[in-house]
KOLGUBA-427402 format. One record per residue (C-alpha): residue in one letter; x, y, z. Coordinates in steps of 0.05 Angstrom, whole numbers, padded with zeros to 5 digits, always signed. Layout:
BEGIN
AXYZ;...
END
This chain:
BEGIN
M-00422-00384-00179;V-00353-00368-00146;V-00340-00292-00119;R-00271-00276-00137;A-00223-00264-00080;S-00153-00223-00068;F-00106-00231-00021;R-00058-00185-00053;L-00067-00129-00019;G-00050-00099+00046;N-00122-00055+00058;P-00154-00053+00125;H-00222-00085+00127;S-00275-00029+00109;E-00328-00035+00162;L-00267-00028+00213;F-00261+00045+00189;P-00285+00105+00242;L-00327+00144+00197;E-00369+00178+00247;P-00313+00199+00293;L-00278+00229+00237;V-00340+00252+00212;R-00346+00291+00282;A-00271+00311+00281;C-00296+00368+00218;D-00342+00395+00268;D-00291+00451+00291;L-00244+00470+00238;Q-00214+00529+00230;P-00209+00581+00178;D-00128+00570+00178;C-00129+00502+00155;L-00150+00523+00082;I-00085+00554+00063;Y-00019+00527+00051;G+00007+00516+00111;D+00075+00499+00147;V+00122+00464+00108;Q+00136+00416+00162;G+00063+00404+00172;N+00021+00427+00228;L+00058+00443+00295;D-00002+00413+00333;L-00012+00349+00301;R+00060+00336+00303;Q+00066+00342+00368;E-00003+00303+00383;I+00028+00253+00350;L+00090+00236+00394;T+00037+00251+00453;Q-00005+00190+00429;F+00051+00145+00415;D+00095+00173+00473;W+00109+00098+00498;Y+00140+00083+00426;Y+00175+00154+00409;R+00211+00164+00471;D+00252+00231+00476;C+00229+00248+00406;K+00204+00319+00381;P+00160+00361+00345;Q+00214+00392+00309;E+00243+00326+00289;L+00174+00306+00253;L+00163+00313+00181;L+00089+00312+00160;T+00080+00270+00094;Y+00027+00235+00050;G+00039+00170+00077;I+00102+00121+00081;T+00111+00123+00000;E+00122+00200+00001;A+00177+00192+00052;I+00219+00141+00016;T+00205+00177-00051;L+00237+00243-00013;T+00294+00193+00026;A+00309+00178-00036;R+00314+00237-00078;S+00351+00278-00021;L+00402+00218-00006;L+00424+00194-00074;Q+00458+00202-00133;K+00484+00158-00196;D+00517+00101-00167;D+00511+00097-00101;I+00490+00037-00062;V+00426+00026-00031;I+00410-00043+00017;V+00346-00073+00023;E+00325-00134+00051;A+00300-00192+00009;P+00248-00194+00002;T+00230-00121+00004;Y+00166-00073-00010;P+00174-00072-00088;W+00140+00000-00088;A+00206+00032-00056;L+00259-00001-00105;P+00231+00045-00173;E+00250+00107-00129;F+00322+00092-00112;R+00335+00065-00180;A+00302+00131-00207;Q+00359+00167-00170;G+00417+00117-00214;A+00427+00077-00147;K+00453+00005-00140;V+00404-00031-00102;I+00427-00101-00059;Q+00391-00141-00030;I+00408-00178+00043;P+00369-00240+00062;V+00318-00233+00118;D+00301-00296+00166;K+00260-00310+00234;E+00302-00254+00265;G+00291-00200+00211;L+00356-00176+00172;R+00411-00218+00171;V+00463-00171+00199;D+00516-00215+00196;L+00512-00207+00123;L+00501-00140+00113;E+00567-00123+00153;L+00598-00170+00101;E+00566-00133+00050;L+00587-00064+00086;E+00656-00079+00095;R+00661-00106+00014;A+00635-00042-00007;A+00687-00003+00038;R+00747-00035+00006;S+00727-00017-00064;G+00715+00042-00049;A+00640+00042-00056;R+00593+00081-00017;V+00536+00050+00012;K+00485+00110+00033;L+00423+00084+00051;I+00393+00019+00084;Y+00317+00006+00075;C+00290-00039+00127;M+00215-00057+00159;P+00253-00081+00230;T+00172-00090+00257;F+00129-00145+00216;H+00158-00137+00153;N+00123-00134+00093;P+00124-00183+00064;A+00163-00236+00112;G+00130-00222+00171;A+00185-00215+00213;T+00209-00174+00269;M+00280-00164+00286;S+00307-00181+00347;L+00333-00137+00396;S+00405-00151+00393;R+00403-00143+00311;R+00368-00071+00314;L+00427-00048+00366;R+00478-00087+00324;L+00449-00050+00255;L+00451+00016+00282;D+00527+00006+00304;L+00541-00014+00231;A+00508+00046+00206;R+00555+00092+00253;K+00605+00059+00236;F+00600+00057+00155;Q+00561+00129+00154;A+00501+00089+00130;I+00433+00131+00138;V+00372+00076+00153;L+00311+00088+00128;E+00258+00053+00183;D+00196+00035+00145;D+00139+00023+00203;P+00067+00027+00186;Y+00048-00031+00234;F+00080-00025+00302;E+00010-00027+00336;L-00012-00079+00306;R+00026-00128+00355;Y-00028-00188+00365;R+00024-00226+00416;G+00087-00215+00449;S+00134-00156+00474;N+00142-00089+00442;L+00202-00080+00413;P+00237-00002+00411;P+00235+00030+00336;L+00302+00043+00305;I+00294+00130+00317;A+00284+00110+00388;L+00357+00073+00395;D+00387+00120+00354;K+00451+00158+00382;S+00489+00178+00317;N+00431+00217+00279;S+00432+00155+00232;V+00357+00135+00228;I+00297+00164+00182;H+00240+00130+00214;S+00168+00131+00180;S+00106+00119+00194;S+00025+00126+00177;F-00042+00124+00199;S-00070+00086+00142;K-00063+00020+00165;L-00091+00050+00234;I-00142+00092+00212;A-00160+00086+00141;P-00112+00089+00081;G-00158+00148+00058;V-00131+00185+00112;R-00064+00204+00076;I-00028+00228+00133;G+00038+00192+00158;W+00110+00222+00181;L+00177+00226+00177;M+00231+00231+00235;T+00302+00244+00249;H+00337+00270+00305;S+00394+00298+00248;A+00369+00380+00239;Q+00411+00366+00175;L+00368+00310+00150;M+00305+00344+00160;Q+00334+00408+00119;S+00355+00374+00065;L+00284+00329+00060;M+00241+00396+00070;K+00265+00433+00014;L+00237+00373-00030;K+00165+00395+00005;P+00137+00459-00040;N+00089+00467+00016;G+00051+00432+00082;T+00015+00364+00073;N-00056+00369+00067;P-00067+00423+00122;M-00145+00417+00122;L-00137+00332+00128;A-00084+00355+00175;A-00136+00395+00223;V-00189+00332+00213;V-00128+00282+00248;L-00112+00333+00297;N-00182+00331+00331;Y-00195+00256+00314;L-00131+00248+00359;K-00152+00303+00412;S-00217+00268+00418;G-00197+00202+00454;A-00221+00168+00393;L-00149+00131+00364;S-00158+00088+00433;D-00217+00056+00420;Q-00207+00045+00346;L-00131+00007+00362;Y-00166-00037+00414;R-00223-00048+00364;I-00175-00070+00302;R-00118-00107+00342;E-00170-00154+00368;Y-00202-00166+00305;Y-00137-00171+00268;R-00117-00213+00324;Q-00176-00264+00313;S-00155-00260+00228;Q-00089-00280+00246;E-00099-00336+00296;I-00161-00360+00232;C-00098-00354+00180;S-00056-00392+00220;T-00090-00454+00239;T-00118-00456+00165;L-00045-00446+00132;A-00016-00500+00176;R-00053-00561+00142;L-00008-00538+00085;A+00046-00554+00115;R+00034-00637+00084;L+00043-00596+00022;Q+00108-00579+00035;I+00091-00506+00039;S+00110-00472+00106;A+00080-00410+00128;C+00117-00357+00162;E+00096-00352+00236;I+00079-00275+00254;A+00067-00232+00312;G+00027-00170+00280;G+00017-00136+00216;F-00023-00164+00153;Y+00012-00217+00114;F+00032-00287+00111;W+00094-00306+00075;L+00090-00376+00046;R+00152-00416+00036;L+00133-00462-00036;P+00173-00527-00051;P+00233-00514-00077;H+00207-00544-00143;W+00155-00496-00154;S+00142-00438-00186;A+00120-00377-00146;D+00102-00343-00207;Y+00064-00395-00232;F+00031-00418-00171;A+00004-00350-00171;M-00029-00358-00238;Y-00056-00423-00217;T-00094-00399-00158;G-00124-00338-00201;K-00144-00377-00255;H-00194-00418-00195;Q-00217-00337-00175;I-00162-00333-00111;D-00113-00282-00125;I-00041-00280-00090;S+00017-00239-00103;S+00075-00287-00125;G+00139-00277-00084;N+00184-00257-00142;E+00145-00186-00135;F+00183-00169-00073;F+00257-00181-00087;A+00307-00131-00117;E+00349-00193-00147;A+00337-00261-00167;P+00290-00290-00112;T+00323-00328-00054;E+00268-00368-00056;P+00194-00392-00085;A+00140-00359-00042;V+00081-00332-00045;R+00041-00266+00009;L-00021-00266+00035;A-00052-00210+00058;F-00119-00224+00109;S-00133-00155+00140;S-00185-00140+00082;F-00242-00192+00092;S-00282-00209+00150;H-00283-00273+00193;A-00329-00311+00150;E-00306-00292+00084;L-00232-00303+00110;R-00253-00377+00135;D-00288-00389+00067;K-00233-00367+00026;L-00172-00399+00056;E-00209-00459+00045;Q-00220-00453-00021;F-00139-00430-00021;V-00120-00491+00011;T-00163-00538-00039;I-00132-00505-00101;A-00060-00517-00066;E-00075-00593-00062;A-00107-00596-00141;Y-00032-00554-00155;H+00013-00608-00116;H-00025-00662-00150;L-00018-00637-00208;K+00049-00627-00198;T+00057-00696-00170;T+00021-00733-00226;R+00061-00700-00285;S+00139-00714-00250;A+00114-00783-00237;T+00103-00784-00318;V+00159-00753-00341;
END
């Protein structure tokens, strides 16, 4: 019997969860972690996050950081604090789909700009910003994932990061940087986040421990150099972010366990990425091209132009392999037929086996499409 497999969600592999270190981190909890806590979140944890990632968050300060229930809350807080009816939000195409309802719930108009192998097309972004300015409209927010994009896998080049910030300053737009995968680089050199390059207080940065420790650790953070933006965001927080869990994460970080965890998961997912890259390369003969990724959890597969992403995803699902249709990741009409594969939840043996099944299914679908075309 074929066992159903899902490539739909970017869940970390459960065998990599650091359960024992987290249990030990519960040993020295104090009573003050059982009260509501400061709205901005545990000060010691905010400082420790900056210490753990000092190579990434240079010149950032604890008062510029707000603890959140993951990146999803950071997106919600940003949308609710910044957006009003008829404001314009620019997103990437493709983009993270769960952000779109938050922007639209505020009455904002969402416009998409394509992503290529170097990330957001800032040349097209500039044209859209200029067009909006000429019409008297206001682009309030630019939402992007510069590092290990979900779903496209791309990483924005340094020159584009700098140009994006120049445009945000010039057109007085805020950039929301969604960045949960920055520690999951498998090859290449690190690039600074937008928040570290921001000289005009134009960036709201968001990240989380969900991919690094475990999704159930609902602790993330939002960061901005703007005191005004921080105050606006904090007004929407009724109380601090889970003070007890924040205390556990603080003890976990101070124990030094995160360093070992990061080494372990990077090595594991590097091998997973290599398995995917090698296997998916065989699809080139079907005119299916797999993106080249340097980190993160996802492969974006561009399909032949005459294929339907929805129908292909339905076909693989009927054969016990669940994938995400690329159509789910666009604010407007898709710019290309594509599907997303999330590889992170599998053991290496499972991953090899399920990818082989996926390749076989893709070959069968290609044969089916070719046969039908020949008979028309």
